[in-house]
C-alpha positions as CSV (number, residue, x, y, z in Angstrom):
1,X,-12.3,15.4,-6.0
2,X,-12.3,12.9,-3.2
3,X,-12.2,9.3,-4.3
4,X,-14.9,7.3,-2.5
5,X,-14.4,3.8,-3.8
6,X,-12.2,1.7,-6.1
7,X,-14.4,2.3,-9.1
8,X,-13.7,6.0,-8.6
9,X,-10.1,5.2,-8.3
10,X,-10.0,3.3,-11.6
11,X,-11.8,6.1,-13.4
12,X,-9.4,8.7,-12.0
13,X,-6.3,6.7,-13.2
14,X,-7.8,6.4,-16.7
15,X,-7.9,10.2,-17.0
16,X,-4.3,10.8,-16.0
17,X,-1.2,10.4,-18.3
18,X,-0.4,6.7,-18.7
19,X,2.3,5.4,-16.3
20,X,4.9,2.7,-17.0
21,X,4.9,-0.4,-14.7
22,X,7.8,-2.8,-14.6
23,X,7.1,-6.3,-13.2
24,X,9.8,-8.4,-11.7
25,X,9.9,-11.9,-13.1
26,X,6.4,-11.6,-14.5
27,X,6.1,-15.2,-15.6
28,X,3.2,-16.5,-13.5
29,X,-0.5,-16.6,-14.3
30,X,-1.8,-14.5,-11.3
31,X,0.5,-11.6,-12.1
32,X,0.0,-11.6,-15.8
33,X,-3.8,-11.8,-15.5
34,X,-4.0,-8.8,-13.2
35,X,-1.4,-6.9,-15.3
36,X,-3.2,-7.7,-18.5
37,X,-6.5,-6.3,-17.2
38,X,-4.7,-3.1,-16.1
39,X,-3.1,-2.7,-19.5
40,X,-6.4,-3.4,-21.4
41,X,-8.2,-0.8,-19.1
42,X,-5.5,1.8,-20.0
43,X,-4.3,2.1,-16.5
44,X,-0.6,1.4,-17.3
45,X,1.8,0.3,-20.0
46,X,3.9,-2.6,-18.9
47,X,7.5,-4.0,-19.0
48,X,8.2,-7.5,-18.0
49,X,11.6,-8.8,-16.8
50,X,12.2,-12.6,-16.6
51,X,12.6,-15.6,-18.9
52,X,11.2,-14.6,-22.2
53,X,10.1,-18.1,-23.2
54,X,8.3,-18.6,-19.9
55,X,6.5,-15.3,-20.2
56,X,5.4,-16.0,-23.8
57,X,4.3,-19.5,-22.8
58,X,2.2,-18.2,-19.9
59,X,0.7,-15.5,-22.1
60,X,-0.2,-18.1,-24.7
61,X,-1.9,-20.3,-22.1
62,X,-4.0,-17.3,-20.9
63,X,-4.7,-16.0,-24.5
64,X,-2.8,-12.8,-23.7
65,X,-1.0,-11.1,-26.6
66,X,2.6,-10.9,-25.4
67,X,3.1,-8.2,-28.0
68,X,1.4,-5.8,-25.7
69,X,4.4,-5.8,-23.4
70,X,8.0,-4.9,-23.6
71,X,9.8,-8.1,-22.4
72,X,13.4,-7.9,-21.1
73,X,14.9,-11.3,-20.9
74,X,16.8,-12.3,-17.8
75,X,18.4,-15.5,-16.6
76,X,17.4,-15.6,-12.9
77,X,15.0,-14.1,-10.4
78,X,17.8,-11.9,-9.0
79,X,18.8,-10.6,-12.4
80,X,15.1,-9.9,-13.1
81,X,14.8,-7.9,-9.9
82,X,18.0,-5.9,-10.5
83,X,17.1,-5.1,-14.1
84,X,13.6,-3.8,-13.0
85,X,15.1,-1.6,-10.2
86,X,17.7,-0.3,-12.7
87,X,14.9,0.7,-15.0
88,X,13.3,2.7,-12.2
89,X,16.6,4.3,-11.3
90,X,17.1,5.4,-14.9
91,X,13.6,6.9,-15.1
92,X,12.4,4.3,-17.6
93,X,9.5,3.2,-15.3
94,X,7.2,4.9,-12.8
95,X,6.5,2.0,-10.5
96,X,7.5,-1.6,-9.8
97,X,5.6,-4.8,-9.1
98,X,6.7,-8.2,-7.7
99,X,6.0,-11.2,-9.8
100,X,7.3,-14.7,-9.3
101,X,10.1,-13.8,-6.9
102,X,10.3,-14.1,-3.1
103,X,9.5,-11.0,-1.2
104,X,12.9,-11.2,0.6
105,X,14.8,-11.1,-2.7
106,X,12.6,-8.3,-4.1
107,X,13.0,-6.1,-1.0
108,X,16.7,-6.7,-0.8
109,X,17.2,-5.4,-4.3
110,X,14.9,-2.5,-3.7
111,X,17.0,-1.5,-0.8
112,X,20.4,-1.6,-2.6
113,X,22.1,1.7,-2.0
114,X,23.6,1.9,-5.5
115,X,20.1,2.3,-7.0
116,X,19.2,5.1,-4.6
117,X,15.5,4.1,-4.4
118,X,15.3,4.4,-0.7
119,X,16.6,7.6,1.1
120,X,19.3,7.3,3.7
121,X,17.7,6.2,6.9
122,X,14.5,5.6,4.9
123,X,11.8,3.2,6.0
124,X,9.7,1.0,3.7
125,X,6.2,0.3,4.9
126,X,3.1,-1.5,3.6
127,X,0.0,0.8,3.1
128,X,-3.3,-0.9,2.5
129,X,-6.5,0.6,1.2
130,X,-9.9,-1.0,2.0
131,X,-13.4,-0.5,0.7
132,X,-15.7,-2.2,3.1
133,X,-19.5,-2.6,2.9
134,X,-19.4,-2.0,6.7
135,X,-17.7,1.4,6.7
136,X,-18.9,4.7,5.3
137,X,-15.7,5.5,3.3
138,X,-12.4,4.1,2.1
139,X,-10.0,3.2,4.9
140,X,-6.2,3.3,4.7
141,X,-4.1,1.4,7.2
142,X,-0.6,0.3,8.0
143,X,1.5,-2.0,8.4
144,X,0.1,-5.3,7.4
145,X,3.1,-6.7,5.5
146,X,6.6,-5.2,6.0
147,X,7.5,-3.9,9.5
148,X,6.8,-6.4,12.2
149,X,7.1,-4.3,15.3
150,X,7.7,-0.6,14.4
151,X,9.4,1.6,16.9
152,X,8.3,5.2,17.5
153,X,10.5,6.8,14.8
154,X,9.2,4.3,12.3
155,X,5.6,4.9,13.3
156,X,6.1,8.7,12.8
157,X,7.3,8.1,9.2
158,X,4.4,5.6,8.7
159,X,1.9,8.2,9.8
160,X,3.3,10.5,7.1
161,X,2.9,7.8,4.5
162,X,-0.7,7.3,5.5
163,X,-1.4,11.0,5.3
164,X,0.2,11.3,1.8
165,X,-1.7,8.3,0.5
166,X,-5.0,9.7,1.8
167,X,-4.2,13.1,0.2
168,X,-3.6,11.4,-3.1
169,X,-7.2,10.3,-2.9
170,X,-8.4,13.8,-2.5
171,X,-8.7,13.9,1.3
172,X,-7.5,17.3,2.1
173,X,-6.8,16.8,5.9
174,X,-6.9,13.0,6.6
175,X,-8.0,11.9,10.0
176,X,-5.5,9.4,11.5
177,X,-6.2,7.1,14.5
178,X,-3.2,5.7,16.2
179,X,-4.6,2.3,17.3
180,X,-4.0,0.8,20.8
181,X,-6.0,-1.4,23.1
182,X,-7.5,1.6,24.9
183,X,-7.9,5.4,24.7
184,X,-6.3,5.6,28.2
185,X,-2.6,6.6,28.4
186,X,-1.2,3.5,30.1
187,X,2.5,3.7,30.7
188,X,3.0,-0.1,30.7
189,X,1.5,-0.4,27.2
190,X,3.9,0.8,24.5
191,X,1.2,1.4,21.8
192,X,-0.6,3.7,24.2
193,X,2.5,5.8,24.9
194,X,3.4,5.9,21.2
195,X,-0.1,7.0,20.3
196,X,-0.1,9.8,22.8
197,X,3.4,10.9,21.5
198,X,2.4,10.9,17.9
199,X,-0.9,12.8,18.6
200,X,1.0,15.4,20.6
201,X,3.5,15.8,17.8
202,X,0.7,16.4,15.3
203,X,-0.9,18.9,17.6
204,X,2.4,20.8,17.8
205,X,2.8,20.8,14.0
206,X,5.6,18.2,13.9
207,X,3.5,15.9,11.8
208,X,1.9,17.9,9.0
209,X,-1.0,17.4,6.7
210,X,-3.4,15.4,8.8
211,X,-5.4,15.4,12.0
212,X,-3.9,12.7,14.2
213,X,-5.3,11.4,17.5
214,X,-4.3,8.5,19.8
215,X,-4.1,6.3,21.5
216,X,-7.5,5.0,20.3
217,X,-9.1,1.6,20.5
218,X,-10.2,0.3,17.1
219,X,-14.0,0.4,17.9
220,X,-13.7,4.1,18.9
221,X,-11.7,4.9,15.7
222,X,-14.3,3.5,13.3
223,X,-17.6,3.5,15.1
224,X,-19.3,6.6,16.3
225,X,-21.7,4.8,18.7
226,X,-18.7,3.2,20.5
227,X,-17.1,6.6,20.8
228,X,-20.3,8.1,22.2
229,X,-20.9,5.3,24.7
230,X,-17.3,5.6,25.9
231,X,-17.6,9.3,26.2
232,X,-14.6,9.9,23.9
233,X,-14.7,13.2,22.0
234,X,-12.5,13.6,19.0
235,X,-13.0,14.6,15.4
236,X,-11.2,11.4,14.4
237,X,-13.4,9.1,16.5
238,X,-15.9,7.1,14.4
239,X,-14.7,8.8,11.2
240,X,-11.0,7.8,10.7
241,X,-9.6,7.9,7.2
242,X,-6.4,6.1,8.3
243,X,-5.4,3.6,11.0
244,X,-1.9,3.2,12.3
245,X,-1.7,-0.3,13.9
246,X,0.8,-1.0,16.7
247,X,2.3,-4.1,14.9
248,X,2.0,-6.5,12.0
249,X,0.0,-9.0,14.1
250,X,-2.9,-6.6,14.5
251,X,-2.7,-5.1,11.0
252,X,-2.4,-8.4,9.1
253,X,-5.3,-10.0,11.0
254,X,-7.4,-6.9,10.3
255,X,-6.5,-7.1,6.5
256,X,-7.3,-10.7,6.2
257,X,-10.4,-10.7,8.3
258,X,-11.9,-7.9,6.3
259,X,-10.9,-9.3,2.9
260,X,-11.9,-13.0,3.6
261,X,-14.9,-12.7,5.9
262,X,-16.3,-9.3,5.3
263,X,-15.9,-9.2,1.5
264,X,-14.0,-5.9,1.5
265,X,-12.1,-4.9,-1.6
266,X,-8.4,-4.3,-0.9
267,X,-5.3,-2.8,-2.4
268,X,-1.7,-2.6,-1.1
269,X,1.5,-0.8,-1.9
270,X,4.9,-0.4,-0.4
271,X,5.6,3.3,0.5
272,X,8.9,5.0,1.4
273,X,10.8,4.4,-1.9
274,X,11.3,6.7,-4.8
275,X,8.4,5.0,-6.5
276,X,5.5,2.9,-5.2
277,X,6.0,-0.8,-5.2
278,X,3.3,-3.5,-5.5
279,X,4.0,-6.6,-3.4
280,X,0.8,-8.6,-3.3
281,X,0.3,-11.7,-1.2
282,X,0.0,-15.0,-2.9
283,X,-3.5,-15.2,-1.3
284,X,-4.6,-11.9,-2.8
285,X,-7.2,-12.0,-5.6
286,X,-6.7,-10.7,-9.1
287,X,-9.0,-7.8,-8.2
288,X,-6.8,-6.9,-5.3
289,X,-3.8,-6.8,-7.6
290,X,-5.6,-4.7,-10.1
291,X,-6.6,-2.2,-7.4
292,X,-3.0,-2.1,-6.2
293,X,-1.8,-1.3,-9.6
294,X,-4.3,1.5,-9.8
295,X,-3.3,2.9,-6.4
296,X,0.4,2.8,-7.4
297,X,-0.4,4.5,-10.7
298,X,-2.4,7.3,-9.0
299,X,0.4,8.2,-6.5
300,X,3.5,7.6,-8.7
């Protein structure tokens, strides 16, 4: 069944076997509020690493029963991160979430070779899901938070992550638009050249599972009228399931514009590791964090 909205997603996760989520240094209110809601809804069971007394104090302030969680005491942010990743490595947890720890420290531990969470020459990438009142279905896009200026090889891997995420939502053959300023293949614009290359690779079967086209301007990718007016014919045009942005500048602005001005619901995960990772922005709402937990649980 194709998942059409976040409510569908939450219901789908409730029906599957419960997954275990470990939260790194889960001592802060924002993290614990979202996590508690996920636990109460039956989306996950949870493990918290961090200072036990701080976790219990924050739970008490929020009227959360700390007995609902397995708490593993650690003495520092780094130790909390390493313990959480160790639990993933040992198969004790199915996904990992960043709490009160800097993204740099979190990612550094995630990438440690001794834990084997990221394959050799692997690439970690942020994948966002959006439910917008202004689009006719859920939209998946990358990369709004991890890779600033991906090269062609990284974009190829990122396209695969987008396709796999869409397939986990029940989309059998996801339509992927490789976004650039124009549909024209302009040699001096790298995003146009990358879009043409990735589309041709998909056509030749080198990228499997989806229908990929590019380069494609954003209006053409998500608006049928724009595609018609411009005379651009493609099964992806106006009906994209996934958007691959050329850089973090474009993707991050798209994410924040839609979430803050257009009232879109959002979720985000880090793909490319052995298990999905949840690295929410400090500006993300509790609802966004809950949605992100649900996405991670669905695909883990």
